[in-house]
Each structure stands twice: as structure tokens, then as C-alpha cells.
N, C-alpha and C positions, 0 to 999 in steps of 0.2 A: 713418301713426300706428299704434301697436299696437292690436290688437283689444281693446276695452274689456273684453269678457267674459273673454278670456284673462287679462288683468291681474287682474281681480277674483278669478278662481279661484286665482291665485297668492297673492293677499292673504289669502283665506280660509284657505289652508293655513298662513299665517304664525302666526296666533294659536295654532292647534293645535300648530304646530311649537315654540312656546314651552313648551307642556306637555310634549310628548314629548322635545323637545330638551334640556330642563333636566336630564333624567336622563343623557343622553349627555354633557352639559357637566360634570356632577358626576363622572361616570366618567372622562372624558378629562382633567380638570384634575388628577387625581391622578397622571397620567403625564407624560412629557416628550416626547411624540411618538414617532417611530421613527427608527432610525439612517439615515444617508445611503444606505447600501447597500440597506436595506429600502425606502427611499423610491423608489429607482429602479424597483422592482417595481410601484409603484402607478400608474405613468404610462400613459396611453393617448395615443399620439403619432400625428400624421399619417403615413400609410403612405409609405414611402420614406425616412424619416428615422431617425436614431439619437440618443440622448441619453446623455451621460456626465457624470460628476461631475468638476469642475475644482478646487473648493475647498469646504471645509466646516469645521465646528467641530473642533478648537479653534483652527484658524488664523484663522477669521473667524466673526463672530457679528453678528446683526442688520444684515445688509447692505442698503442701499437704493439705492446708485448705484456706478458704477465708471468707470474710464478705463484703457485700456491704452496706455502711452507708447511712444515710438520705440525703446526698448530692451526691450520686452516685459514690463515690470513692471506689475502690477495695482495701481492705487490704488483702494482700496475704502472707501466711506463706511459707517461703522457708526453707526446711530442707536439707542443703547441706551435713551435716555430716554423714548422713546414709550411710553405716551401722556402722562404727567404730570410726569416727572422733568426739571427744568430745572437740575440741579446741575452739569452740565458733564461728563457721562459719554460724550459722543460722541467718536469717533476716526476717524482715517484710517489704514487699514492698508496696508502695502506688501507685496504677496505676490509671491513669486518661485518659479519652477520651476528648481531648481538642477541637476537631472539630465536634463532634457529629455524627460521621459516624458509631458508634457501635463497633469500635475497639479501644482498648487502644493504646495510642501513647506516653504517658509520664510515666516515672517510677522514683520514689524517694525511697531511703532507709529510711523508717520511723524509723526502729530500727535495730541494729545489735548486735553482740557479744552474740547471743543466742546459746545455746548448741544444743539441738535437739528439736526445737519447734514443737508443734503438733496441735495447734488450736488457734482460735481467735474469739472474740466476742466484738461488740461495747458496750461500757458501759460508762455512764456519759459523760465526755468530751473526753474520750480516748478509749482505747481498753483493754480487758483482754486477756492475752496470756498464754497458758499452755506450760511450759518448765521445765520439771521435774529437780529438786525436787520442783519447784515453780509454782505458778500462779502469773503472773506479771500484774500490771496496768501500761500502757504506755500512756502518754499524750503529745501532742504538744501544749504548752502554748503561743508560739510567732508566730504561723502561718506560719512557714517556711517549713512545711511538714515533720519535723523530731521530734521525741519524745525527750523532754528534762526532762520529769518526768519518773522515773523508780522506781516503788515501789513493794515490795513483799506483795501480799495480803494473800496468803497461802503458806506454805512450809511444807516439810516433806514427799513428795511423793517419791516413789522408782524411782531411775534412773536405770531402768532395760533395757532390750532389747527395742529399740525404738518403735517396733510394739506394745508394751504392756504398754508404759508409759501413764500417765494421758493425756487426750486430749479432744477436741471438747466441749468447754464451750457452753451451750445452754440455753437460757432463756425459762423457762417453763411457761405454762398458769397460774400457781399458784404463780408467781413472784419470784420463787427460780431459781438460776442458777445451772444447772446440769452439772456435769463433767463425761465424760466417763472414767472408771477406772476399773482395775482388779488387782489381785494379781501379784506381781513381778514374772516374769518367772525365773526359776532356770537356771542360766548359767552354763554349764559344760565346754565349750571350752574357752569362753571369760569371765572368772570369774572376773579378775581384772577390765575389762572395764564395765561389766554389772552385777556384783554380788551384787550390793546394794539392800537391801530389804526394804528400807524406814524406817521411824521412826514415831513419833507422828505428825499427821497433825494438824496444828494450825495457828492462826493469829499471825504473828510476833509482830504486834503492840499491841496484847492483849495476852501475854504469859500465863497469869493467867486465861484466859477464857477457852472456850470449847476446848477439844482436842479429836482427834480420834486416839487411840493408834494403833501401829503396822500396819502402812500404811492403816488404816481404815479397817483392816482385809480383804483387797482385794476387798472391795465393792465400788460401785460408790458413789459419793459425791454430796450433794447439799448444797448451801451456799447462804447467803445474806450479801455481804460485807458491806453494809451501816448499818447493824444492828449487825454485828459480830456474825451472826448465822451460824451454821455449823452442818450438820447431815450426817450420813451414810445412803445410800439408800439400800433397801433390796437386789437388784440384782447387777450384774456387767456386763460390756460390754467391748469389746476390743478396736476397733478403730471406733468410731462413735456411734450414737444413734439418735432417731427421735421420735417426738410426732405425733399422729394423731390429728385431729381437736378438739377432746374433751379431750386432755391431757393424753391419754394412751401412755405409753412409750415403744417403740420398740427398741430392742437391737440386737447386732451382735457379732459373734466371727468368727475366721478364717474359721472354718468348719461348722458353723451353721449361715446361712445368715439371719434368722429372728426368733426372739423369743420375747415374751411379758412379761414384769414385771407385774404380776397379783396381787400379795399380797404385800402390802407395809409395811414399818418398824413399824409404830405404832401398827398395828394389830398383828405383831409377838411378840412384846415386852410385851404385856399385859398378856400373858399366857405362862410362861417359861416351863411348863410341856408339851406343845404341841411341839413335835419335828418336825420341818419342815426344810428339807435340801435343798429344791429348791423352790424358789418363782416365777420361770419363766416357761412359757409354750412355747415349740417349736411349731411354728404354721405352718411350711411348710408341705403341704400334699404330697410333693414329696421328702421327706427325708431331713435330716439335711445337710449332705455332699452331696447335690443334684447333679445330673448329669448336666453338662453344655455342650454347643455346640460351641466351639471355631472354628474360621476359619483361625487361624494363620498359616502362612508359616514359617517353621523352628523355632518353639518356643524354648524358653530358659527355660529348666527344669533342676533343680538341684537334688542333691543326694536324698533328702527326700521329693521331690514334689509328692503329690498325684495327678496323672494325670486323667483328664476327669471328675473331680468332683470339687465342690466348696472347695477351700483349702486356699483362702486368702481373704475371704469376708470382706469388710470394707465400710465405708462411707454410711451406710444405710440412705436412704432419703424417707420419706413418702410424696408423691406428694400432695401438697396443694396449688398449684400455680394458679389454676382456668383458665389457658390459654389453656390447652390441651382439646381435645374432652372429652365429659362426660364419656365415657367408661374407661378413664384413671383416673377418680376420685378414690381415695383410692387404688392407685397403689404404691407399694414400689419399689425403685430402689436400687440395691446394687452393688458396684464395685467388680470385681474379677480380680485384676491386673495380677496374674500369668497366667491366661488364656486369657488376653487381651480383656475383654468384660465387659458389664454391664448387669446383670440379672434383670428381673422384675417379680413381682407377683401381683395378684389382692387380696386385703385383704377384707375378709367378716367376719361378726360376727359369733361367735360360742360360745354361752353361755356367761360365764364371760370373755372369751378370744376371739381369732380370728382364722381364717384359711387363709393361704397364698397359692394361687394356681397359676400355670403358666398361663401367658397370652397367650403365644405361646407354643405349645407342644414341638417343637424341634428347637427352634430358640430363640436367645437372643434379647434384645432391641437394643443393639449396640455391634458390634464386629469388630475387625480389623484384617487384614492379617499381620499387622506389629507387630513383636514380642516385639518391644520397647514401644508400647502403653501400659501405665500403669495407668489406671484410679484408683484413690485412694479415691476420695471424690466427693461429689455433693452438690449443693447449689441452692435454689430457689430464683430467682431474683425478683425485683419489677415489671418486665414485665411478670412474671409467667413462664419464661423460666427455663429450667433445665441446670445449668452450671456444666460442667464436668471438674474436675481437673486431668490433666494427668501429672504424675511425670516424664514420658518419660525417662526411664533408661533401659540399657541392662539387668541388673540383679536387682531383687527386693527381692529375698529370702535372708535371713540373713546368714552370714558365719557360725553362730552357727550350721547350718544344711546343710553345703555344704561340698563337697570334697575339700581336701587341695589343689589339683592342680588348682581348679578354683579360690580359694582365692589368690594363688600365681601368677595367670595369669596377674594380673594388671587390670582386667576388672571390679572390684567391683564398681568403680566410673565412668564408662563410661556413659556419658550423664549428668553429674553434671552441665554442662553449658546450658542444655536444659530443656524445660518444656512448656506445653501448657494449655490453658483454652478454652474450647469449649462451644458454646451456642446451645441448642437444642430447637426448636420451631416447631409448626405445619407448614406445607408447606404454603408458601405465606406470612408468618409473616415478617414484616419490621425489619431492623436492629434496635437495641436498641438505645434510646436517653437518655443518663445518666444524663444530666444536666438540665432536664426539669421536673417540677411538682413533685418533690419528697418532702420529709418531712422536709428538712433543714430549710425552712422558714415558715413552717405550724404554724398556730395559734392553741391554745388548742382546740378551737371549731373544727378546721380541723382534729386534731388528734382524737377527740372523734368520728367524722363522719367516720374516717378510721377504727375504731374498727369493723365495719361491712363489710369491704371489703372482696371479695371472695378470695383474695391472702393473704396467711399467712405472707408474708414479710411485708405488710402494717399493718396488725393487730398486729404482734409482736413488730415492731418498734414503732408503735403508743402507745401501752401499755407501753413500756419501757420509752419513752419520757414523757408520762403523769405521770409516777411515779416520774420522776425528776422535772416536771414543774407544775403540776396541783395545783391550788389554791382552797380555799374554795368556790370561786364563780363557779368553774367547777363542783361541786358535783351535782347540780341540773341537769345539762346537762347529766352527766354520769348516773344518776338515770333514766332520760328519755330514754337514749339508753338501759339501762338494762330492760326496759319494752317495747321496740320497737317491735311490733308484726310482722313486716316484715323481721327482721334481727336476726335470732337465734344466729348466730356467734357474732353479735354485742352485744346481750344480754349477751352472755357468757363472752366475754372479758370485758364488762363494769362491770359486777359483780365482777370479779377477780381484776380489776383495783381499784374499790372501796375498796375491801378487802385489797389490797396492800397499800392504802392510809389511812387505819383504819377508813373508812367512810361508811362501809356497814351496813345498818340498818336491824334488824331481819325481819321487815315487807317485805323487798325486797326478802329476802331468802325464806320466807313463800310463797310469790307469785311465785318464781321460782320453788319451789317444785311441783307446779301444772302446770308447763310449758308444752305445747303440744309436745315439742321436747325431746326425751329421753336423749340426750346428755346434755342438759341444766339441766334436772331434776337430772341426776347423779352428776353433778358438784354442784348443789344446796344442795344435801345431804352432799357432802364434805365440803361445806361452813358452813352448819348447824352444822357439827361435831366440827368445830372450835369455835362455839358459844354456845355449850350445857350448859356450866356453867353459862354464863352470860344471856342466853336467853332460859331458860328451857321451855318456852311456845312453842318452836318449836317441842318439843317431840311428842305431840299428832298429829301434822301434819305428822310427820315422821311415826308414827305408822299406820296412816290411809293409807299409801302407800303400805301396805303389799301385795296387789293384783295387783300392777302395771304390765302392760303387757309386759314390756321390761326386759329381763334377766339381763342386765348390771345394770339397775336401782335397781332391786331386790338384786343383789349381793352387790352393794355399800351400800344399806340400811342395809343388814345383817352385813356388816363390821362395819358400824357406830353404829348400835344398840348394838354392843358388849360393848360399853362404857356406856350403860344405864342399870343399875342393878335394874330393877323393875319386878314384876310378869307379867305385861302387855308386857314389852319388851321381856321377856323370851318366852312368848306365841307366839309373832310375829316371833321371831327368829326361833322357832320350825316350824311354818307354812312356813316360807321362806325356811328352810332347806328341809323339805319334798316335797315342790313344785319343787325343782330343785336338788334333791338328787343325780342324775346321774352326776352332774358337780362336779368334785373333788375339784374345788376351792370354791364352795359353802360349801362343807363339812368343808374345812379348815377355811373359814370365820366364820362358826358357832362354831367350836371348839376353835377358838381364843378368844372367850369371856371367861373371868376368871371363870364364874359360870358353864361352860360346864362340869367341872370335879367333880361336887358335887354329881354325881350319878343319878340325876333325868333325864338327857338327855339319859344316857345309858338305863334306864328303859323304856323310851319312845320309843327308837329305837328298843329294843328287843320286845316290845309289838306290834310294827307295822311291824316287820321283814318280808321281802318277799324273800324267797330263790331263786326265779327266777330273782331277780334284784341284780347283783353283788355289786352295790354301797352300799347296806345295810351291806354286809360283810366287806367292807373296812371301813365303818364308825364305826362298832363295834370294829374292830381291832384298830382304832385310839383312840377310847374312852378307851378301856381296856389298851392300852399302857400308857395312862396318869395315869390310876389307878395303873398299875404295877410300874410306876416310883415314885408315890407320896403317895399311900395309905398304911396303916399299914399291916403287914403280916396277921392279922386276916381277914381283908377285902378281901385280895387276895385269902386266903384259901377258903373263902365262894364263891367267884366268880369261882374258879377252880372246887370246888365240884359241883356247879351248871352246869358247862360246861361239866363235865365228867359223869354226871348222866346218867344211861341207857335210851336210847330212842329207839323206834322201828327202825329197819334197813330201811334206805332210808328216814327217817324222820328228820335226822340231818339238822339243819339250821345254826344257829349262833355260834354253839359250837366251831368249829375250829377257827373261827375268834377271838373269845374271848380268847381262850388259846394262840394263836399266838401273839396277842396284848400284853397280860400280859408278855410274854417272852421278847418282845421288850422293854417294860418298865423296867423290872427287870435288863436288861443290863446297865441301866443308874444309878442304885443305887450304893452307895458307900460302904455299909456294906457288911459283909461276907454273901453271899447268901446261901451257903451250910448249915451253922449252923442255920440260921433263917427259912429255908424252908425244913426241914427234912420230915415233914409230906407230903409236896407237892411232894418230890422226890418219895416216895413210891406210892403215888396216880398216878403220871404220868407214872411210870414204868408199873404198872398194866394196866392202860388204854392203853398204847402203844401196849401191846401184845394182849389185849382182845377186844378192841373196834372194831366194824364192819366197821367204817368209816375210809377210808384211809386219808382223810383230817384231821380228829381228831388225828389219830396216828402221822401224820407228824407234827402237831402242838405240840403235847406232846414232840416229839423228839427235836423240836426247843427250848422249855423251858428247857429241860434237858441239852442241850448244854450250856445253860446260868448258871444254878445252879449246874451242875455236878452230877455225880453218887455218892451215899454214899459208904463208905467202910464197907459194910455189906454183910452178907451171901445172902440175897435176891438179891442184886445187882450182886453178882458173879453168882448166878443161872440164872439171867436174861441174862447175857453175854453168858453163855453156851447155853441157849435157842436160842439166836440170831444167834450163830454160826451154830446150827443145822438147823435153818430156812434158813440161807443164802445158804447152800449147798443142800437144799432139792428141787429137780426139780419138786416135786409134789405141792409145794407151788406156789402161784401166783408170777409173776414177780415183782409186786408191793411190796408184803410182803418181798421177798428176798432182794430187793434193800433197803428197810427200815431197815431190820435186819443188813445189812452191815454197814449202817450209824450208827446204834446203837453200833456196835462193835468199832467204832472210838471214842466213848465217853471216853474210858479208855484204855490206853496202846495199841494202834493199832499195835505197833511193834511186840507184842506177836502173832499177827494174820497174820504175813507175809506169811507163806505157804498157808493158806486158801485164802487170798486175791489174791495172784498170780495165784492160780488155777482158779479164777473166771474171769480173764482177758484173755479169749481165744475166738476165733471166733464163737464157737458153743454155747456160752452163750448169753442170751438176751442182747441187747444193754444197757438197763438201769442197769442191773446187772454189766456189765463191767464198766460202768461209775461210779457207786457207789463204786466199788472196787478200781478204780483208785483214786477217791477222798479220800477214807480212807487211801490208801497208801501215798497220798500226805501229810497227817497229821503226818506221821512218820518223825521225824526231822533228816533225813539223806538222802543219795542218792538212797535209795532202789527203789523208784518209777521211777526215771530217768533211772537207770540201767535196770530195768525190761522193761520199755517202749522201750528202744533201742533194747533190745533182741527180743521183740515181734513185733517191728515195721513192718517188712515185711509181717506179717500175719494180721495186723490191717486193718479193712475195713475203707472206707472214713469217715463214721459217728463217729467212735470211735477215729480217728486220731486227730480231733479238741480238744476234752477233754484231749487226751493224751499229745498234745503239751502244753496245759494249765498247766499241772503239772510241766513243767520246770520253770514256772514263779510263782509257788505257794510256800508256806512254809515260814519259819521265815527268818529274815535278815541273820541269820547265815548260813543257808543251800542254800538259793536262788542263790548266786553267783556260788556255785559249780554246781548246776543244770544247770545254764545258760551256764557255760563252757562246760559241757557235751553235751549240745545241739549243741553248735558251733563245738565241736569236731565231732559230728555226721554229720553235714553239710559238714565239711571239708573232711571227709572220704567218703562222698557220700551215707551215710546210710539214711539220711533224706534230701529230696529236700528242698531248701530254700523257695519255694513257700508254703510249708506246714505251715511255721511259720505265714504267713499272714502279710498284710501290716502294721497294727497298731503296732504289736509286733516287726516287723523289724525296724520300725522307732524308737521305744523305745530302741532297742539294739544299733542302730547306733547313738543314742543321749545319750547314757549311761554316768553317771558321772564317771565311771571307765575308764580311758583313754585307758588302754590296751584292755579292753573289747570293747570299742567303736571303736578303730582302727581295731581290728580284725574283728568285725562285719561288718564294712564298706568294708573291703576287701572281706570277704566271701560272703556277700549278694549282692555284685555287680560283682561277678566273671563272666568272659566272656570266651567264647570258641573262641580262636584266629582263628581257621580255619573258623568258622562260621562268625567271624568278617570280614574276607577277602571277603567272599561271599556277605555279606551285603554291603560292600563298593563297590563291583562291580555293585550292583544294585541301587546305589544311583541315577544314571542317570534317573531311572524310575520316581523319584519324581519330576523331572523337565520337563519330556516329555509331549507333547500334547497327551491327552488320549481320547479314544473313548469308552464310556460305553457300547455301543451295541456290539462292538467287545469283550469287557471284559465279557459280558454275555456268549459268546461262550467259552471263556477261562474257566469260572466258570463251565459251564456244562461239559466240557471235563476233567477237572482236580479236581474239588472240590465237584461237586454235589453228588458224590458217598458217601460222608460222611457228607455234610453240607446242611442246608437249609438257606434261608434268609426270615425272617418273617414268618416261619412256612410252607414254600412251596419252590418248585423249586429244591428239592433234597431229600437226605435220612437223617433222623434225627439220626445221630450217634455222630458226634462231635458237638461243640457249634453252636448255631444258629448265623450266622454272622450279623444279624440285631443288635445284642447287641454291636457290635463294629463299626457300621456304622459311628458314629460321632467322633470316635477317629481320630487322625491325621494320614496321610498316612504313615509316617516314622515308627510309632509304629506298624501299621498293617503289614507293610513290614517285620519288624523284627520278628514278630510272625510266618509269613508264612515261612520265610527262616530258622528260628532256633526254631522250635516248642519244642524242648527238653530243651531249656534254662530254662523255667519254665513251668510246666504242669498245665493247668487250672484245678481248683477245680472240681473233678468228672470226669475228662477226662484222667486219667492215666489207663493203661492196667493192668489186673489182670489174673492170672492163678489159676483156682480152680479145685482141685482134689476131686472127690466124693468118698464116701465109696465103691461104686460099681466099682471103677477103672476108670470111665469116667473122661476126662479132658475137662473143658470149659474155653474159653478165651474171654475176652471182657471188656467193661466198667461195673461199678456198679453204675447205675444212681439213684437207690433208694434202701433202706433197711429198715426193721422193726426189732423188737426184735426177731422175729421167722423166718424171711426169707429175701432173697435179690434177686434183679433182675439183670441179666446179659444181656447186649445188644451187639450183634456182629456187625461186620462192615457192614452188610447188613441192619442194623436197627432192626433185629429180636430180641425179648426179651424172656428170659427164667427165670422163677421164681424157685428158689432153696431153700428148707428148710434148715435152719442152722444145724439141726440134721443130715442131709445127707452129710455134708461137712467133708471130711477127712483133708484137708488142703487148704489154699489159700495163695497166695503170690503176692505182687505187683511187676510188672516188671520194675518199675522206668523209664518208657519211655512213651512218649506221644503217643496217638492213631494215631496222625498225624506224619508221618515219615518225616525226613529231606530229602532234595534233589529235591525239586520242581523246583529249578533253572535248573535242567537238562531237564525239560519238557517245560519250557517257557522262552523266552528271555526278556530283560528289557522292550521292548515296550509292549509285552503281559502283563507283570507285571503292567505297568502303566495303561493299559486298565482294568485289573482285579481290581486294586485299585479303579478306577473310578466307576466301576460297583458296587462294594461292598458299596461304600459310597453313591451312587445315587439310588440303587435299592429300590423300594417301595414294 
């Protein structure tokens, strides 16, 4: 996870950025960006590479996607209508390089009257284009460069916000065409324009055929139009997706730049009692909304832009071009248009999934100082180059999430006549030659030979063309390629091409199951799965792979063997499970087999249980959840009795996992739980109070929340006992917090006085949190009113759960709680920074217009006097700066409270290394107006002790029994909570305003340079 404090620092710069950035916005909107030639000078590119312009305005404008066909022609998608124009201004341009100099010089409108087109793929004799609600087939039959065939292949997709519409058709290794797709975004401001939720997705030519209801439930799609096949895919992705060389699908969303679809639809469908809510693995080892390092001058950030982190990730591309140096093999590139850069990661294997790691620690693959550079997509060409599609717009955020004044400024469409496509290659690479030696005139023998090419462009297009053109005479050559010992990728593509032609023999699959390359073996297992019914002789070969040395091969084998219901297959599945039990995906693959819920697997896991391996606990929890959802009450009673049976203290192992899992399963049952599980209620209540294990007690509480407390005298007595425990300081903190949670099981409103008494600074933190959560379950404003009353004495660690209570509760009470929160912000009781960035975004994008408008005003409120000071210092952003002089400014004015990278000063305020990569305007705002928003953990407190002493400073850390106070000299004092008489937040930053009185604009410029450059 990202460091919370780092994120807060970026957020605090955002509001100020709206002040100083508004000037830049006004200045920039009067222009039209810079020329393509000048834009080339703004790039900072990874060493060893070169960037050149391939196409630009007027040949192309507003490009968002492209395809290079077998004749070297560029099909470029132009989306002119973004963000609000649905009049049909979208186009497909056909670009050609007529003189062979590597730069496009001819442009033809291949198709127009498209609404908001998002993707293109070469198919048959034409192209497929995604343009919600349709997937279109466009073809030029007379050779004039313009489409005269326009056919709806699929329809029914949601026409929602353009950033979320169906996009990026991509031919997979398995001969299916995959569409990037996700649920329709809920429009609050532009409901009329983008409120469409979609309908049944179907083939218009085959209305009685397969349908995917309700916009495919927001999942990605795969289809084979020549066979009228259509399926939902397990995961979803926003704008773009990519495959690695072996067919693993990588996905992207705006704030998560890389995740992997691990478990696919067939394995989910075969066991409905296995509840799996997510089939994707976030693979970034540097966070989902990872930190980025822009170099932009005067960036364009809007109202709800999350600054300094990935917030608009799109166009994910796994590099398989073969032309870059070897160290860039298995690198993914992702566009980040809001920050004007392209991020890149190295992908490495990690069990059934992957890990994505930064290639450069503090630098991106490509970044521009030009705020109009908007990379949105990438493409690997036949030359192995990486082609960058630059939308080149002043504004790319959608007005759904903008301030009204920006929408009304007329700047939304600035740049619609512009757009660029760049080519990135290793230094010294010659310009591309598009009309030489491509596949347009290739024979089928040539195409088969290209299946082994190191560049995915040749392999993918050769496979596509072979599916259209191959004859029975080509099968022998394909089989020869499928066994070519020198070309593993050729073997791979030949096998799938034969499968696509319905010519794959089981003997070839059996041979591929023994291939020396793991990726080929993995795909051979997938191919075998398709032939299990017609070629059962493959099963013994599959079973013999149980000890394969590659984890991805074993994972796929486990998935596939879930379709084989024999004792031998069950034994192999168990072996595969226990060999890789620490991989959560291996667990899910094992549990997806229908026979996993018959009780035998649970017995085997309990018999092997290892308390020091957490994976055993999660596996027991999942297995018992399936039992809780599907087994009769008698079976569940037996399992619970086994789980709560007395065991020696410290010897508990699987008991808590078993109980908790049963509770999860019971939640999914339709029948009345209280009437069917009365025996269990009594058993769980007794165990909750008497069992020595905290994890078992917590698990019992979890199940009681599901089945409820009975209306009996023992239950009433249990509630009274819980109240006594909750207020007894001699009980452990753990037991007190558990007792408070028990009180919330029935009529928590009756416990208001007790709960309020427990939310005070001298109570342990976990006790306070439990009391707050119990009060949140009261369906009125009690908790909000009490939080506001206690806010000044709440320490930093309790403030976060306290803020959460304003967003909790039923639909009836939540709006009232939210209004009380905004009232408190308006009155200055609660600082807006305490709400946090995600919740602030939610408030400012609320479906309640009055609430939304009010939140946008309150949460972007500015100090006019400070605004004037900031304006006066704008000149510092343009001055020539000297970092060495800035070091002196830092030492004289900042070192008393700050360090950079853990040295150079006193550790009182935040370490300034955490903001080094933020843009200067944002740092400037925080320096000149520190009280605008106070960084998390850096507000001042006054603490009065029972002996009359007063202590003032920051509270950097706290525990249930004590807290630490740090004074301005960096000296820390630890204070026991029981010694505190009172404490109160001063609602002011530890850094005071007025630094402008000490340094002039030139010194400010030098200071900014030092902060950004200091190592």
C-alpha cells in the first residue's frame, strides 16, 4: 500500500494547485499547445531510445487507437466527440506512407459518422470498430479507401462515459476476439448524455442466439463472429488490455495500472457454492495508485484529479516486439495522460500470477514538460517499435468530475484539431518502411513460417490470416511447425491455429504436454481441456504432470483436472493443492472442482493442518463457507460442535477458521436462520464468553451477527454480562472490545450512555473504535452528534474511524450524517483534510446535486489573503534557480523542523523527500499556506496532565495505553493515557504561515530547486 502520509501530502497540494493552476489554465486555454516539432523537444525518454514523429495534424486528429494491417496501412480511430458530443463526429482514418520515408503523408477518411469510437482491429477483409452500443464491421469492397460495408456485429453495450465504454478489440492466442469492457459508470451530472446502462448484448443477425444480459454484468467479452460465439470473461478492464506471449491477459483501470486475470469463467461456473468476488490479481509491487514522476510545466489538473499518483492509466501494452534490448523483454507500458507520461514495469513470474516492478525507481519511460501531451494508447508495429498515440488535448478529465467554471470556459474541446503518433525505437534504428515485405502478398507457407517470428505483430496477423485462408494442404506444414524444436513460439501459435481450424490431433496435444518450455505445456493443458470428452486418452498424460517444475503449469493442470471426476484425478488435485497451498489462486482452483464440497477435502486439510502456515486457515475458511451455504443444519451443527470443543490454551489451530467460514456461508442461505439454528445460537454465545482463544471468540461473534441473538433469558443475561465486561478496566482490552461488539447485536440504542462513556481519550484505542462502530449501528444521528462533540479531544488514530461513521449506516440515515459532516467543515470544527481524498471525491461526485455542489464549494475553499501571497510568488516558478543557494535557504528557514531523506535537519515536520517529485506549484502552495490543509499527523495538540503539567506538540504515534508527543526540537515524550486529564487539537499546522516575510521570490525558486533535487 502507498504510504498514507505521502498521499496526504499530494492531496494537500491539490487544493492549492487549483488556486495557482487556474492562472495557468486561463493562460494555456488561449493557446493551442505547441507544434509537433516543438513537442519532440519536450520529451524525456529512457536512455538508449529515440522518439520520432510518424503522423500528426492535419493528417490525423484526436487519435485514441490504431491498427497496422498486413499492407502497412494505419487504421486510426479519431474520437472528436469526447467529452460530450454524441452527434457522430468520430472517424476512422486510413494513413499511408507513399514515399517510404517512415512518416505518413496521405490521409483518407475510411469511415465517419461514428459516435465515440474507442478501438479498431483488422478482421477478414475489413476492420472491427468498437463504438458503443455497437461493435461494427467496416469493409472497403471497391478499393477506394473508404468503407462501403457497415454491419453491426454486436450490439447492446452501455453508452456511458466515453472512458468506460467498450473498447480495444484484440485477437487472443486462443482465436477469440477479446473486448475491454466494464460496468457502465453511474453519471450524476450528465445523466441524459451518459446515463445509459446497456441492455442484452447479442448478435443482431442472430437475435435468437446467445445473449449476455444486463450489459454482460459489466464483465469483459470475448466473441468469434464467424461462429456467432459470445461469452463473458471473468474479469473486466477499463481502457485497454494486453496479452503476454503465452496468452495471460493483463488488465488496467484508471487507478490500477496492472492486474492479471488469473481465474477464468469456466472454472468459476462449475461450482456455484464457491463464492469468488475477484478473479484478478493486482500485480504492482509499488501500489495500485502508484506514485508517478511527471516533469510537466503548468499541468492541467481538475477538481477531482488525484495528484502525483496514477489516476488515468490506460492503453496497457505488454512489449512483445523483439526489437528492444533484452532487458526490456516482459516489460509493460501504460499511458498516464493526466500526468503526461508513460509508466513502465518489469513483469516477473510469481506463482500462478505475476509481479510488476519499476524499471526505474524515480523516473518514467517517457515524460513531457508539455501539459497537452496526452498519451492514451500504444501499439507494437511490424518493426517492433512502440507506437504512442497522443490525443493532444488541453483537458482530458471528463466534465462529470470538473468544476462548473472550467466546463463553461469553452476549453473542453481545445485541441480537437490536433493529435500525434510517435514511434519509439532503440537509438540508431532506421525509419520504418511500411510498404516492404509485409504479409499482404504472403503465401500460406510464408504465414506459417511467420508464426515463429519474435515479434507479436507477425505472429498474431499470420495466425489471423491463416484462419481465413488455410486449406487442408496446409495442415501438414502447421503440424511440422507445431513440433519445430527451435521455435517455441512457433509451436505455440501453430497448435492454436490448428485448433482454430478444427484440425488439432490429440497426438499433437500429447506431445506438447511434454514440451520443454513451460508456456507451451501450459497451453497444451488448455488445449487438452477442450478435447477431454473426445480424447479421454489424454487424461493419464495430464495426471502424470502432477510434479511439473513450473508453478503456472501446475496451476493450469489443477484448473483443468477439476473437470475430471475420478479418484485418481482427486488425488492429483490434492497433491497439487498441498504443493502450492500458499498461493491463493491454487486454493481457488482446487475449490472450483465440484467435488471439493463433498467433505473429503475438508477432512484432508484438517488432518494436515499447520498452524504456522496461514494458508491452511484460509483454505479451511473457504471450505467451511461452502458447507455453510449448502449443507443441512445437522451437518453445520456437527462442524460447529467440533470447532468449539475445548482444547488446551494455545493449542487452537483451525477452529476459528472453521467457525468464521460457516458464518460466511450462512449469510448466503435463503431460509430463516434464527429458527433453524437455535441450538447453534446458545452454543456460540457460551463459547464467545468462555473460550480462551480471541480468534475463536471473534469467529463466534461473526456467526452470531448472521443468525442473530435469540429472544431468550440466556441471551438477555449474556448482554448484561457483555455490558459489565465492556466497562471493566481489569479485563483485557481485547475482551472489552469484543464485549462492545456483542452489545451491538441487539438494540444498541439502549446502550447509548455506556457507548458514549467509552469514546474518551483515556480509553484504549480499540475500545474507542469498537464503541464508535457500535454507535454507528444505531439508525439515527447519535454517533455523528457525539463525534462532533468529542472531535477536539480525539487523537489522530481515532479520528479516521470517527470520520468513517459519517459514511456508515442505512440509506435512511447516511444523508443526514453526511450533512452534519459538511456542517462541521463549514463551521471549522473538522478540517477538510481529515475527510481524506477518496471520501472527498465521493462527496464531490455525489448523486445528490445539492450535496455535490455544497461539497465542491466547501472542500475547495481557499483563503483569499493567502491566495494573494501565492499569486505574488508565481514568478518564482519561472525564475532560473540555483539549488546550492536553495540549500542555504533550507538550512536557515526549514531545517529546524524538516529533514530531506532522513538527514539535514530536525525530524519534526514531514520529511521533504516525500514531496520531491511533486510539481513546484504544489510545493509552493503548501509552503505559503500550510494551514490550508494540515498533513496527516502534523497538527498541533495541547495535552493537560492530571498533575497540572501542559505539553504541546505533534502526536506521531500512539498505542491503546500511551501516546508520544514530539516538540519542535524533535524531542519526544511518552505519556500514559491514564495520566491525561484532557487533550485538544489546536486546528493549526505545526508549520506557521508567513515564510514569505523571510525569503523573496528568487530565494523561493532556489528553495524549490533544492527540495526537488536534493538526494
